[in-house]
C-alpha positions in Angstrom: 0.0 0.0 0.0 1.4 3.4 -1.1 2.1 5.7 1.9 1.9 9.4 1.9 5.2 10.8 0.6 4.7 14.6 0.6 6.9 17.3 2.1 5.1 17.2 5.5 5.9 13.4 5.7 9.5 14.1 4.9 9.8 16.7 7.6 8.2 14.3 10.0 10.7 11.4 9.6 12.5 11.6 6.3 10.2 9.0 4.9 11.1 6.7 7.8 14.8 6.7 6.8 16.1 5.8 10.3 13.8 2.8 10.5 14.7 1.7 7.0 18.4 2.2 7.6 18.4 0.3 10.9 16.7 -2.6 9.2 18.9 -2.6 6.2 22.1 -2.4 8.2 20.8 -4.8 10.8 21.5 -2.3 13.6 19.5 -1.4 16.7 18.1 2.1 16.6 20.5 3.0 19.4 23.5 1.8 17.4 22.4 3.6 14.3 21.9 6.9 16.2 25.3 6.6 17.7 27.0 6.2 14.3 25.2 8.9 12.4 26.8 11.9 14.0 30.3 10.8 12.9 29.2 9.5 9.5 30.7 12.4 7.5 34.1 12.0 9.2 33.9 8.3 8.8 33.3 8.6 5.1 36.1 11.1 4.7 38.5 8.7 6.4 37.9 6.4 3.4 39.3 9.0 1.1 42.5 7.8 -0.6 44.3 11.2 -0.3 45.0 12.5 -3.8 41.6 11.8 -5.5 42.4 11.1 -9.1 39.7 11.4 -11.8 40.2 7.8 -12.9 39.6 6.5 -9.4 36.1 8.2 -9.0 34.0 5.3 -10.4 35.6 2.6 -8.4 35.6 4.7 -5.2 31.9 5.3 -5.3 31.0 1.9 -6.6 33.3 -0.2 -4.4 35.0 1.7 -1.6 32.3 3.8 0.2 30.1 0.8 0.8 27.3 1.5 3.4 29.2 4.5 4.7 27.5 6.8 2.2 24.1 5.6 3.3 24.8 6.8 6.9 26.3 10.1 5.8 23.4 10.9 3.4 20.8 10.0 5.9 22.4 12.2 8.6 22.7 15.1 6.1 19.1 14.8 4.9 17.7 14.8 8.5 19.9 17.6 9.7 19.1 19.7 6.6 15.5 18.8 6.4 14.2 22.3 5.7 16.5 22.7 2.8 15.7 19.3 1.4 12.0 20.0 1.8 12.3 23.0 -0.5 14.0 20.8 -3.1 11.1 18.4 -2.8 8.6 21.3 -3.2 10.5 22.4 -6.4 10.5 18.9 -7.7 6.8 18.5 -7.1 6.2 21.8 -9.1 7.9 20.5 -12.3 8.1 16.7 -12.2 6.1 14.7 -14.7 6.2 11.7 -17.0 9.5 9.7 -17.1 11.8 11.0 -14.3 15.5 10.3 -14.0 17.0 10.6 -10.6 20.8 10.5 -11.3 23.0 9.8 -8.4 20.0 9.5 -6.2 21.7 8.4 -3.0 19.2 7.2 -0.3 16.3 7.9 -2.6 14.5 10.8 -1.0 13.7 12.5 -4.3 13.0 9.4 -6.2 10.6 8.1 -3.6 8.7 11.4 -3.4 8.6 11.6 -7.2 7.2 8.0 -7.5 4.3 9.0 -5.3 3.3 11.9 -7.6 0.4 11.0 -9.9 1.9 13.1 -12.8 5.0 11.0 -12.7 4.7 7.8 -14.8 8.0 6.1 -13.8 11.1 6.9 -11.8 14.5 5.7 -13.1 16.8 5.7 -10.1 20.5 5.7 -11.1 23.4 5.3 -8.7 26.9 3.7 -8.9 26.8 2.4 -5.3 25.2 -1.1 -5.2 24.4 -0.5 -1.5 22.4 2.6 -2.4 20.5 0.8 -5.1 19.6 -2.1 -2.8 18.6 0.2 0.0 16.3 2.3 -2.3 14.7 -0.9 -3.7 13.8 -2.0 -0.2 12.6 1.5 0.7 10.4 1.7 -2.4 8.8 -1.6 -1.5 8.3 -0.6 2.2 6.6 2.7 1.1 4.5 1.1 -1.6 6.0 2.8 -4.7 8.1 0.0 -6.1 5.7 -0.5 -9.0 6.7 3.0 -10.3 10.5 2.9 -9.6 13.4 0.9 -11.0 17.0 1.0 -10.0 20.0 1.2 -12.4 23.8 1.4 -12.2 24.3 4.0 -14.9 22.4 5.9 -17.6 23.2 3.3 -20.3 21.2 0.8 -18.1 18.0 2.8 -18.6 17.7 1.9 -22.3 16.5 4.5 -24.8 13.7 6.2 -22.8 13.6 10.0 -23.1 13.1 11.8 -19.9 10.6 14.4 -19.1 12.3 15.3 -15.8 15.9 15.0 -14.8 17.0 15.4 -11.2 20.7 15.5 -10.4 21.4 17.0 -7.0 24.8 17.1 -5.2 26.3 14.9 -7.8 28.0 16.9 -10.6 30.9 18.1 -8.3 31.8 14.4 -7.7 32.2 13.7 -11.5 35.6 13.9 -13.2 33.8 15.3 -16.3 30.6 17.0 -15.3 30.3 18.7 -18.7 30.1 15.3 -20.4 27.3 14.4 -18.0 25.4 17.5 -19.1 25.7 16.4 -22.7 24.4 13.0 -21.8 21.4 14.4 -20.0 20.7 16.8 -23.0 20.8 13.9 -25.4 18.2 11.9 -23.4 15.7 14.7 -22.5 12.3 14.9 -24.2 10.8 18.1 -25.8 9.5 20.4 -23.1 11.5 18.6 -20.3 13.0 20.1 -17.2 16.2 19.4 -15.4 16.8 20.1 -11.7 20.5 20.6 -11.1 22.9 21.9 -8.5 26.7 21.6 -7.9 29.4 22.6 -5.5 32.8 22.7 -7.2 34.8 23.4 -4.0 37.0 21.3 -1.8 36.4 23.5 1.2 38.6 26.1 2.9 40.3 23.3 4.9 39.8 20.4 2.5 36.6 19.3 4.2 35.1 18.2 0.8 37.9 16.0 -0.5 35.5 14.1 -2.9 34.7 17.3 -4.9 36.5 18.2 -8.1 37.4 21.9 -8.4 39.9 22.3 -11.2 39.3 25.8 -12.8 39.4 24.4 -16.3 36.9 21.7 -15.5 34.5 24.3 -13.9 34.8 26.7 -16.9 34.1 23.9 -19.4 31.1 22.9 -17.3 29.6 26.4 -17.3 30.2 26.8 -21.0 28.4 23.5 -21.7 25.5 24.5 -19.4 25.0 27.8 -21.1 25.2 26.4 -24.6 22.7 23.5 -24.0 20.3 24.7 -21.3 18.1 27.8 -20.6 17.6 28.5 -16.9 14.0 28.9 -15.7 13.1 31.0 -12.6 11.7 29.4 -9.5 10.9 31.1 -6.2 12.8 28.8 -3.7 15.9 30.1 -2.0 18.0 27.0 -2.6 21.0 26.1 -4.7 19.0 23.9 -7.0 18.2 25.5 -10.3 15.7 24.5 -13.1 16.7 24.3 -16.8 15.1 23.4 -20.1 17.2 22.0 -22.9 17.8 24.2 -26.0 
C-alpha cells in the first residue's frame, strides 16, 4: 500500500529513513543513532588522499560501501528544511518519465514516485548499496511499481526523460560537462532538469571528494550555457531548473 510521501511526511521522519536504515544495516536504533553523527568524518576517512579522476568510479561503486548511506541519511535529516524545498520544487515541475541521477538514499526518487503526474522513476546510482537500499525503501513505502534502479544511464535503455533530477552529484564527477551532454541527449521536448553543484573542496579540504579544477569548472559552465536555458523558481535554494535548448 502506497504511503503518503509529501513534504510534511519528509519533515516528520525523512520517509522513515532511520527505521529503514536500521533494518537494512541490521543495527539497533541506538547503534544507528550513535553512528550517524560521525558519518561524515567516517566517510572522509575512506578518502585515498589525492583523489584522481580515474579513481572516482571505483571509489563510489566499491569503496564507500554502506558509509555513504549513513552520511546521506544524517545530512538529509539535519538539513530537512533545505531538502523540503528541493522536494517542493521537484513537485512543481516533475512529470512523465523521471530520472534521478546519483539519487543516494532515494529521498527525491521516492517522493517523485508518489506523484500521480510521474509515470515512472528511473533511479541511477553507482553504489550497489544505495541501489539495494532504495529498492527496499520503495517496497516498504508502496511505490516499487513505479520505480526501477540502475547502475548507470546506459542501463536505462532508450527512454527519453521528461524530468531529470541531479542533486549534489556533478561536483563528484571527473567530467561534469560530459554528463550535461548525456542528459541533454536523453531529454524529451519540453522537459525540465533540476541541477545543483558545489565545485569546491572547502577552505580546509573538508570536501575531498569534490572536483574543483578551474578548467573543469569553466568547461562545465560553457556547456551548461550552450545547452540549457535557466527557468526561474521562487525557492531560495542552490537547486536550479533548466530546459534543454
